[in-house]
N, C-alpha and C positions, 0 to 999 in steps of 0.2 A: 568076865567082870560084869556086875550088875549095871543096869541102865538107871538105877536110882541115883540122882545126882548127889545126895547127901553122902552116900557110901562111896561113890566115885571120887568125891572131893578128898576123902580120907585115904583111899587105897589106890586110886588110879595112877598108874605109872610107877608105883612103888615096887622095888625088888624085894623078894622074900626068899631067904633072909637077906638083909643088908649086910654091909661089911661088919665083921666081928659079931654078927648076930644082933646088932642094934635095931630096935624098933624104928628109931629115927635115922634117916639116912645121914651119915656124918658129913661134916664140913671138911673138904679138902682145900686148905688154904694155899697149898704149894703151887708154884708156877712152873716147876721143873720136875719132869718125870723120866725115869731111866728107860731107855729103849736102845735096841741095836738096829732099828730099821728107819730111823729118822722121822717117825710118825707119832711121836709122843704127844700126849695131851698138852694143850697149851691154852692158857687162860685168855689171851688176846683173841684167839679163834673160837672161844666158847666151848672148848672140848675138855676142860678140866672135869673130873668125875662129878663134882657137885653141880657144875653147870649143865652137864648132860642129863643128870637126874632131874633137874628143874625142867629141862626141855621135854622130857618124857611126860612129866606131870602136866605141863601146859597143853601138850598135844592131846592127852587123855581127856582133859576137861573140855576142850573144844571139839572133840571128836575128829581130830586131824591125824594125818600120818606122821607129821613132824612139826617141830617148833624151834624157835630160837629166842633167847632173851636179849634185850638191849639195855643200854645204860639209862634210857628214859623213854617215856611214851612218844615224844617227838622223834627219838632215835628209831622207834619202831615204824612210824609213818614214813619218815624220810628215807630210811633204808629200804623199805618195801617199794616205795615209788622209784628209787634209783635202780632197783632190780628189774623193773619192767619198762621204764621210759629211757629213751635215748634222744640225742639232739634231733630236733625236727618232729618229735612226737607230740600228740595232743591228748589231753586228759579231760574227761567230763567229771565234774565234781558237784556234789550237793551244795547248794548255796548257803545253807544254814548249818555251819559246823564250827568246831572248836577254833577259837581265835588264833592259837599257835599254828594250826595247819593253814589257816587263811593267810597268816603273815608269811609263812614259809613260801607259799605259792606266789603271793604278790611281790615278795622281796627277792626271790631267787629263781623262779621258773624261767624268766626271760634270760637270765644269765646262763642257765643250764641248757638253753635252746628248746625249752618246752613251752607249749601254749596250753591254755585251759579255758574252759567255759564253766560258769557256775549256773546250776539249774535247780528247779524245784524238785526235791527228792520224791515227791508224790505225783509227779506229772510225767508219764511216759512220753507224751508228745514233745515235752521239752528235751528229753534225752535224744529223741530222733532228730529234732531240729539242730541240736548241737553236734551231731555225728559228722565227722569229716573222714576223708580217706586216710588221714594221718592219725586218727584216734586209735590209741592203743590200750587205754584203761579207763575204768569208771570207779570213782571213789565216793563213798557215802558213810553215814553213821547210822547205827541201829536206832538209838535215841539221840537226837542232836543236842548239842551243848551250846547255848543255855536254854533254847526255846522248846526243847523236848518234843520236836516233831518226830513222827515215825512214818517214813516213806514207804513206798511200795517195794519192799525189800526183795521179795521173791521175784517180782516183775523186773527189778533192776538186775538181778543175777541172770535171769533168762535173757534179758536184752543184751547183756554183755556176752553171754555165751553165743547167742545168735549172730553177733557181729564180730566174733573173734577177739573180743576185748578181755583183758584181765580184770576181774572184779575184786575190789578191795573194800573192806568195811572196818570202821572203828567201832568196836564193841564195848568200849570202856564203860559207858553209862548203863548198859544193859547187863553186862557180864554173861558168861555162859550159863548162869543160873536162870536167867530170864530168856535168853535166846542164844542159839548156836548157829551162826550164819552158814557154816559149811553144809548144814542139812538142807538149805534151799539153794545151794550151788555157788556160794561165794568162794573165790580162789584163795584169797589171803585175808586173814582176820588179824587186826591189830588191836593192841591194848596199851593204855597207860597203866601199867601194873602198880604204879605209885598209888593209884586210887584203890578201888575195891578189891582187886586181886590180892594185894598185900593187906590192906584194910586197917593198918595201925599207924599211919602217918609218920613212919620212921625210916623209909627208904625210897629211893627214886629208881624206877625200872620201867621197862617196856617189854612187849612180847609180840611175836608174829607167828601165826600158825598156818599150815597149808599142806600141800602134797610134799613128798620128799624132794621131788625135782624142783619145785618152786622155792622151798625153804633152803635148798642147797645154793640157789642163786642169791637169796637174801643173805645167807651166811657168808658168802664170798664177798659181797659188798661190805657187810658188817666188819669182817676181818680186815679188809683193806683200810677202812676208816678208823679202826681201832675203837669201836663203840660197844663192845660186848659188856655184859653185866659181870661185875667182879664176883668171885666165888662166895664171899661172905654175904653179900646182898642176895645172891642166888639161894643160899641156905635159908636166909630169913624169909624170902618170898615163898619158897617151897613150904615152909612152916605155915605161913599165913594162909595158903590155899586150903589147908585142912578145914578151916572154919568158914570158908567162903559161903557155902549154902546157908548156914545158920545166920550169918551176918546179913547177907543180902535179903533174905526173906524178912527179917525183922526191919531192916531199913525200908523195904518196900511198904510194909504195913504202916510204919511211922510216917512215911511220906504221904501215903493215902489219907491218913487221919488229919494231918496238918493241912493238906490241900483242900479237904472238905471244909474245914473251918474257914480257911481263907476265902474259898469260893462263896461262902454264905455271909461274909462279913462286909458291912457297908463301908469300912475304911480301906477296902481293897478294890481297885478299879478293874483288874484282870488277873487271871491265874492261868498258868500253863502247866498241866500235869496230865499225862496220857490216861490216868485212871479216872479222870473226871469225864462225865458225859458231855460237858461243854467243850472239851478239847477237840480241835478239828480232826484229829486222827484217832479218836477214841475207839471207834468200831474196828478200824484196821489193827490197832494195837491189841485190843481184846482178843481178836482172832489169831494173832500171830505170836504174841509174847506170853510168857508164863510169869506175869508180874509187870509192873509199870515203871520200875526204876526208883532210885532214891532221891532224885532231884526235882524240886518244885521251884519254878520261877514265877514271881508275882510282881505286879505293878501297884504300889500303894496309891490310894487316892490322896492327892495333895503334893505329889512330886517329890523332889529331893529332900525338903524338910521332913516330910513324913517318913521317907525311907531311913533317913538318919535317926529319927526319933525311935522308930521300931527296932532298928539294929541295936541302938544303945540300950533300949529297955529290956531286950532279951537277956535272960540269965543263964540259960543252959547252952545254946549254941555259941561257939567261938566265932568272932568276926575274923575269918581267914579264907584266903582264896584257893580252896581245893575242894575235894569231894571224895566220897567213898570210904571214909574212915569210920571207926567205931564211935567217934564223937561227932555230934551234929555241928555243922558250920553254916555261916551265912556270909554272903558276899554282895556288896552293892555293885550294880552294873548300870551303864548308860546305854540303853538300847536305842538304835537309830531308826526304828520303824519297820525294819525287815521282819517278816513273820507276823505283822499286825500289832506289834507292841512297841511303843515309843516312849522314852522318858527314863527316869531313874527307877530301876527295878531292883529286886532283891532275889538272889538265888539261894535257896535253902537245900543243903545236902543233909539228909536224915542220917543220924547215927543209930545206935542200938539202945538208946535210953528207953524208958517206959513211955509208950504212946500218950498216956493220960498226962504225964508230966510235960511233954513237949506241947501238947494241945493247950494245957493250962498256961504255959509260959507264953505262947503266941497270943493267947486271948488277953493276957494282962498287958503285953507289949502293944498290941493293936489298940487297946483302950487308951494308950498314951499318945497315939498318933494325932496330929492336929485335925485330921479329917473326922476322927471319932469324937472330938470335943465340940464340933459344930452343932 
């Protein structure tokens, strides 16, 4: 199989021929399959033929031996953590990450008997200071949500390997188009496939990729909790993956264009996008990633009234709390000062619209901000 990602996205993991000679792998909606050995495919265990087909596709795109799909992105993160942590174990986690992951750890880790420390993803000294005899795993994100930090990812994987830790990374904002974490040594790669992997804002799913041995442990936990992705959603997600490269590259281009406008505009106090030279991790991101992602977070000058005015004035992006779809989205966020940004911010998730149209829309919306009228 070619290493060209565009071709891999279309053909990777696809059987030839598929059942009945179909070019598109068919949907097996059934939950019961005939067998005389007691090992029939079973949808709760993720072994329905359509589910298995999706797993092969996901593994091919991340360059992994195996994969499993889950009912949501949080299902991917939590199942992966359950597969490596037991009572008494300690986790080192990047401090700037998705709010759902943060809430899971703060609300449930103690009850599960886990402890954790939050560290700067770009500071190896912080990882070393957090290390304990009970540390079993390290968790980070490729591009953090929402502040778009890019840590020392290769260094994190090396650190984990040197200390016998399982390394986990959430690759949702980057996608395998931009970065393939297994290539630098990460053990488990997680996704909210609800976002860019599917790309059409019409299903909820997650994914975990890794070695066959590690994914077998993840799948065992997943089957026990009953959180496998249903076959119909698996069919839709496998379909969405075929256009992943085209969508993500356009989204990256659009995000870069909007970020450059925001960075130069007097109605904007601060912008975070790894493609900007002003971003604290720009040089690292440029060296490591094949693109800078689809998410731009910015702090309007003028606080909450300005953020509200800008969001209301935008005509193309929907005001909706997600990312990675073909349509552009904006979400208002209240940042607490972590990562150097404090106040009412706006997160922009670039869709696949024409870049010139998005830039023009943001220009007219910024012109209506109270800060622009001063």
